C-alpha positions in Angstrom: -183.5 -140.5 131.0 -183.5 -137.1 129.4 -185.5 -135.6 132.1 -183.2 -136.9 134.8 -180.2 -135.5 132.9 -181.8 -132.1 132.6 -182.6 -132.1 136.4 -178.9 -132.9 137.1 -177.7 -130.1 134.9 -180.1 -127.7 136.5 -178.9 -128.7 139.9 -175.3 -128.2 139.0 -176.1 -124.7 137.6 -178.0 -123.8 140.7 -175.3 -125.0 143.0 -172.6 -123.2 141.0 -174.6 -120.0 141.1 -175.2 -120.2 144.8 -171.5 -121.0 145.4 -170.5 -118.2 143.2 -172.8 -115.8 145.0 -171.4 -116.9 148.4 -167.8 -116.5 147.1 -168.6 -113.1 145.7 -170.0 -112.0 149.0 -167.0 -113.2 151.0 -164.2 -112.6 148.4 -161.7 -109.8 149.2 -162.7 -106.4 147.7 -160.5 -104.2 145.6 -160.0 -100.8 147.3 -157.4 -98.0 146.5 -154.6 -98.2 149.1 -151.5 -96.2 149.8 -148.5 -96.9 151.9 -147.9 -94.1 154.5 -144.2 -93.6 155.0 -142.2 -91.0 157.0 -141.3 -88.0 154.9 -140.8 -84.2 155.0 -144.1 -82.5 155.0 -144.1 -79.1 153.3 -146.7 -76.4 152.4 -145.7 -73.8 149.9 -147.4 -71.2 147.8 -146.0 -69.1 144.9 -146.5 -65.5 143.9 -145.4 -63.8 140.8 -142.8 -61.0 141.4 -140.4 -58.9 139.4 -136.9 -57.5 139.7 -137.0 -53.9 141.1 -134.8 -51.4 143.0 -131.6 -50.0 141.8 -130.6 -46.5 143.1 -130.0 -43.9 140.4 -126.7 -42.1 140.6 -125.5 -39.1 138.7 -121.9 -39.2 137.7 -120.1 -35.9 137.8 -116.5 -35.2 136.7 -114.1 -33.7 139.2 -112.5 -31.6 136.5 -113.5 -29.5 133.5 -112.2 -29.9 130.0 -112.6 -31.2 126.5 -114.0 -34.7 126.2 -111.5 -36.9 124.5 -113.5 -40.1 124.4 -116.7 -41.8 125.7 -116.0 -45.4 126.7 -119.5 -46.7 127.3 -123.0 -46.9 125.7 -126.4 -46.3 127.0 -127.8 -49.6 128.5 -124.4 -51.0 129.0 -123.6 -52.9 132.3 -120.5 -51.5 134.0 -118.5 -52.4 137.1 -117.2 -50.1 139.7 -114.0 -48.4 138.4 -114.9 -48.8 134.7 -114.0 -45.7 132.6 -117.1 -43.8 131.4 -115.3 -40.9 129.6 -111.8 -39.3 129.3 -111.3 -35.6 129.7 -108.4 -33.6 128.2 -105.8 -32.9 130.8 -103.6 -30.3 129.0 -105.3 -27.3 130.8 -104.7 -28.9 134.2 -101.1 -29.7 133.3 -100.6 -26.0 132.3 -102.1 -24.8 135.6 -99.8 -27.2 137.5 -96.7 -25.7 135.8 -97.9 -22.2 136.6 -98.4 -23.1 140.2 -95.0 -24.7 140.5 -93.5 -21.5 139.0 -95.3 -19.4 141.6 -94.1 -21.5 144.5 -90.5 -21.3 143.2 -90.8 -17.5 142.8 -92.1 -17.0 146.3 -89.3 -19.1 147.8 -86.7 -17.1 145.9 -88.2 -13.8 147.1 -88.2 -14.9 150.7 -84.6 -16.0 150.5 -83.5 -12.7 149.0 -85.4 -10.7 151.7 -83.9 -12.8 154.5 -80.3 -12.3 153.1 -80.7 -8.5 152.8 -82.1 -8.2 156.3 -79.9 -10.7 158.2 -77.8 -8.0 160.0 -81.0 -6.1 161.0 -82.4 -9.4 162.3 -79.3 -10.0 164.4 -79.5 -6.4 165.9 -83.2 -7.0 166.9 -82.2 -10.3 168.6 -79.6 -8.5 170.7 -82.1 -5.7 171.7 -84.6 -8.3 172.8 -82.0 -10.0 175.0 -81.0 -6.7 176.6 -84.6 -5.6 177.1 -85.5 -8.9 178.8 -82.7 -8.4 181.3 -84.0 -4.9 182.1 -87.5 -6.2 182.6 -86.3 -8.9 185.0 -84.4 -6.2 187.0 -87.6 -4.1 187.1 -89.6 -7.1 188.3 -87.1 -7.6 191.2 -87.2 -3.9 192.1 -91.0 -4.0 192.2 -90.9 -7.0 194.4 -88.5 -5.3 196.9 -90.7 -2.1 196.9 -93.8 -4.2 197.7 -92.0 -6.0 200.6 -90.9 -2.6 202.0 -94.4 -1.4 201.8 -95.7 -4.4 203.7 -93.1 -3.8 206.4 -93.9 -0.1 206.7 -97.6 -0.9 206.8 -97.1 -3.0 210.0 -95.0 -0.2 211.6 -97.7 2.4 210.7 -100.5 0.3 212.2 -98.4 0.1 215.4 -97.8 3.9 215.5 -94.0 3.8 214.8 -94.1 5.8 211.5 -96.2 8.7 210.2 -98.7 8.7 207.4 -96.2 10.6 205.2 -93.7 7.7 205.4 -96.4 5.2 204.4 -97.6 7.3 201.4 -94.0 7.6 200.2 -93.7 3.8 200.3 -96.9 3.4 198.3 -95.7 6.0 195.8 -92.5 4.0 195.4 -94.5 0.8 194.5 -96.6 2.7 192.0 -93.4 4.1 190.4 -91.8 0.6 190.2 -95.0 -0.8 188.5 -95.0 2.0 185.9 -91.3 1.4 185.2 -91.9 -2.3 184.6 -94.8 -1.5 182.2 -92.7 0.9 180.3 -89.9 -1.7 179.8 -92.5 -4.3 178.7 -93.9 -1.9 176.1 -90.4 -1.2 174.8 -89.9 -5.0 174.3 -93.2 -5.1 172.3 -92.0 -2.3 170.1 -88.7 -4.1 169.5 -90.6 -7.2 168.4 -92.9 -5.2 166.1 -89.8 -3.7 164.5 -88.8 -7.2 163.3 -90.0 -6.7 159.7 -87.8 -9.6 158.4 -89.8 -12.0 160.5 -93.1 -10.6 159.3 -92.0 -10.8 155.6 -90.9 -14.4 156.1 -94.3 -15.3 157.5 -95.9 -13.5 154.6 -94.0 -15.5 152.0 -94.6 -18.7 153.8 -98.3 -18.1 153.8 -98.2 -17.5 150.0 -96.2 -20.7 149.5 -98.7 -22.7 151.6 -101.6 -21.4 149.5 -100.0 -22.3 146.2 -99.0 -25.8 147.5 -102.6 -26.5 148.6 -103.7 -25.4 145.1 -101.1 -27.7 143.6 -102.4 -30.7 145.5 -106.0 -30.0 144.2 -104.7 -29.7 140.7 -102.8 -33.0 140.9 -105.9 -34.7 142.3 -107.9 -33.2 139.5 -105.3 -34.5 137.0 -105.6 -38.0 138.4 -109.4 -37.9 137.8 -109.6 -36.9 134.2 -110.7 -40.5 133.7 -114.3 -40.4 134.9 -115.3 -43.8 136.3 -118.3 -45.7 137.6 -118.7 -45.4 141.4 -120.5 -48.8 141.6 -121.8 -51.7 139.6 -124.8 -50.8 137.5 -126.4 -50.0 134.1 -125.9 -46.8 132.2 -129.4 -45.4 131.9 -128.5 -42.0 130.5 -125.4 -40.6 128.8 -125.4 -36.8 128.4 -121.7 -36.7 127.7 -122.4 -38.2 124.3 -124.1 -34.9 123.3 -121.3 -32.5 124.1 -117.5 -32.1 123.6 -116.9 -30.2 126.8 -117.8 -30.9 130.4 -117.5 -29.1 133.7 -117.6 -30.2 137.3 -121.2 -29.0 137.6 -122.6 -31.2 134.7 -123.5 -34.9 134.9 -121.8 -37.0 132.3 -123.8 -40.2 132.9 -126.7 -41.6 134.9 -126.0 -45.0 136.5 -128.6 -47.3 138.0 -126.9 -49.4 140.6 -127.4 -53.1 140.3 -125.8 -54.1 143.6 -129.1 -53.1 145.3 -131.5 -55.0 143.0 -134.2 -57.0 144.8 -137.3 -58.9 143.9 -140.7 -57.3 144.6 -143.9 -59.3 145.1 -147.3 -59.0 146.7 -148.8 -61.5 149.2 -152.4 -61.9 150.2 -153.4 -60.7 153.6 -154.6 -64.3 154.3 -151.0 -65.5 154.1 -149.0 -62.6 155.3 -149.2 -63.6 159.0 -147.1 -66.7 158.2 -144.2 -64.6 156.7 -141.5 -62.9 158.7 -138.4 -60.8 158.0 -135.4 -63.1 157.4 -137.5 -66.0 156.1 -135.9 -68.0 153.3 -137.7 -68.2 149.9 -137.1 -69.8 146.6 -136.8 -67.6 143.5 -137.5 -69.1 140.1 -136.9 -67.5 136.7 -138.4 -69.4 133.8 -136.3 -69.7 130.7 -136.6 -71.8 127.5 -133.3 -73.5 128.2 -134.3 -74.4 131.8 -135.5 -72.6 134.9 -133.0 -70.7 137.1 -133.6 -71.4 140.8 -131.9 -69.7 143.7 -132.5 -68.7 147.3 -133.6 -65.4 148.7 -134.4 -63.7 152.0 -137.4 -61.6 153.0 -135.9 -58.2 153.6 -138.9 -55.9 153.8 -142.6 -56.3 154.6 -144.9 -53.3 154.1 -147.2 -52.4 157.0 -150.2 -51.6 154.7 -152.2 -53.6 152.2 -152.9 -52.6 148.6 -156.1 -53.2 146.7 -155.2 -55.2 143.6 -157.0 -57.0 140.8 -156.2 -60.6 140.3 -155.7 -62.2 136.8 -159.3 -63.4 137.2 -160.5 -59.9 137.6 -161.2 -60.2 141.4 -160.3 -57.6 143.9 -158.0 -58.7 146.7 -155.9 -57.1 149.4 -152.2 -57.8 149.1 -149.0 -56.7 151.0 -145.8 -55.7 149.4 -142.8 -57.8 150.1 -139.1 -57.3 149.1 -136.7 -60.2 148.7 -132.9 -60.0 148.6 -131.5 -62.6 146.2 -128.5 -64.7 147.3 -126.8 -64.2 143.9 -125.9 -61.3 141.7 -128.8 -60.7 139.4 -126.5 -58.8 137.0 -124.1 -61.7 136.6 -127.1 -63.9 135.7 -128.1 -61.2 133.2 -131.4 -60.5 135.1 -132.4 -56.9 134.9 -135.0 -54.6 136.3 -138.5 -55.7 135.3 -137.8 -59.4 134.8 -140.5 -61.7 136.0 -139.6 -63.9 139.0 -141.7 -66.5 140.8 -141.4 -66.3 144.6 -142.1 -69.6 146.4 -142.9 -69.1 150.1 -142.6 -71.9 152.7 -145.5 -71.9 155.1 -144.9 -75.2 156.9 -142.1 -77.8 157.0 -141.7 -80.7 159.3 -139.2 -83.5 159.0 -140.2 -87.2 159.6 -143.9 -86.6 159.3 -146.8 -88.9 158.3 -149.4 -87.5 155.9 -152.4 -89.1 154.3 -154.6 -88.0 151.4 -157.4 -85.7 152.5 -159.9 -88.2 150.9 -158.6 -90.9 153.3 -160.0 -89.1 156.4 -163.6 -89.4 157.6 -165.6 -88.4 160.6 -167.1 -90.9 163.0 -169.2 -89.1 165.7 -166.9 -86.0 165.2 -163.7 -88.0 165.5 -161.2 -88.1 162.7 -160.5 -91.7 161.5 -158.9 -93.5 158.6 -159.3 -97.1 157.3 -156.1 -99.2 157.5 -155.4 -102.7 156.4 -154.5 -105.1 159.2 -154.2 -108.8 158.3 -155.9 -108.1 154.9 -159.0 -106.8 156.7 -160.1 -103.2 157.2 -160.0 -101.5 160.6 -161.0 -97.9 161.3 -158.6 -96.2 163.7 -158.7 -92.8 165.4 -156.1 -90.3 164.4 -155.0 -86.8 165.5 -154.6 -84.5 162.5 -152.3 -81.5 162.0 -151.5 -79.1 159.2 -153.6 -79.3 156.0 -151.3 -79.5 153.0 -152.6 -79.0 149.5 -153.8 -82.6 148.9 -152.8 -84.2 152.2 -153.2 -83.8 155.9 -150.5 -84.3 158.5 -151.2 -87.1 161.0 -149.8 -86.2 164.4 -150.7 -89.4 166.2 -152.7 -92.7 165.9 -151.0 -93.9 162.7 -147.8 -95.9 162.3 -145.3 -95.6 159.5 -145.6 -98.2 156.7 -149.3 -98.6 157.3 -151.6 -99.2 154.3 -154.4 -96.6 154.2 -157.6 -96.6 152.1 -157.4 -93.4 150.0 -161.1 -93.1 149.3 -163.0 -93.2 152.6 -166.3 -92.5 150.8 -166.5 -95.9 149.2 -169.8 -97.4 150.3 -168.4 -101.0 150.6 -166.0 -100.1 153.4 -166.8 -101.7 156.7 -165.0 -103.1 159.7 -163.3 -106.4 159.0 -163.8 -106.2 155.2 -161.3 -108.4 153.4 -159.5 -106.3 150.8 -156.9 -106.4 148.1 -155.1 -103.5 146.5 -157.0 -102.1 143.6 -155.2 -102.3 140.3 
């Protein structure tokens, strides 16, 4: 009885073992799967850069004088129009008063001269009128003599008058011309005798000179407040070391911040993918949170520089300048600040991408394993851009497909029943 029971137990164990083995061979296998969905595929890389630029401008006063006050400090940020220093204007005001006095004096002298010589001026005017009448009469006489000469010339050519008559007519024309010239010279002498007119012009010239000087002085007076010509940082302040300035001496050195840019260097392996006008992302790391803003590639050098990487390796890199979309000054970001520059090499909307480990070669053809009806099937795909950990699939794969992420798993085969690996 015992032997029979033992045989039964052994049989049950063997059957169970065989059944378990068969089930194990045919049971679904756990494999790592991922669902492929349509998304935006991007490939970026980041280089470290720094804030650079800033044109240096020397600020000169437009007037000379004692320095009354200095309104800024070295290292201070200023805006266009902010007062840098104030110059004493008393000397300029005194010069303005003196110039106004000179103008008034010249005007008074001119009026006195004109009053004293008014009768003489009237006499000169009458002489001019009379002399102009005489000149007109002389011009008419000359015209008549020339016509008479033309008439006699015709008669002479036809033999009606003698040579003596013709010469007398020519002499009459010459005499009329000399008379006209004489009367014209007399008119010129009368005009030159108008001293009153000459003196008036002289005083007017003096007044014009002083009025021009007055305008310059008034402009100088308005600029005794020396101001910043653009937004920037005061990098030097010589006016602090003196109590008197002149128009030839700089009172401050200003580094403009309206022209700040981000400078970085890109490997020659990547430079062909970057063009002027490309958009980039600028990142400034801070303890209270990173500051991120856009930028535009504004300059690409045409030569490469030999540089040493943080790992001590030599590499060729090209200088690139990026114009930020915001005012770095307003964000309190100055020259020399570190800025990460993120470049976009590739971007495609509505793309499918699989992990690089999901791809395998079958007779030189790219394939992936997909799950169809809980069974594996290898399908051919056409690959595109290689991203960092994924590869873009251009065709052969549908959205929402489940793909095996590890194509090197030795258990994978066509028709294999699978379940998602936990």
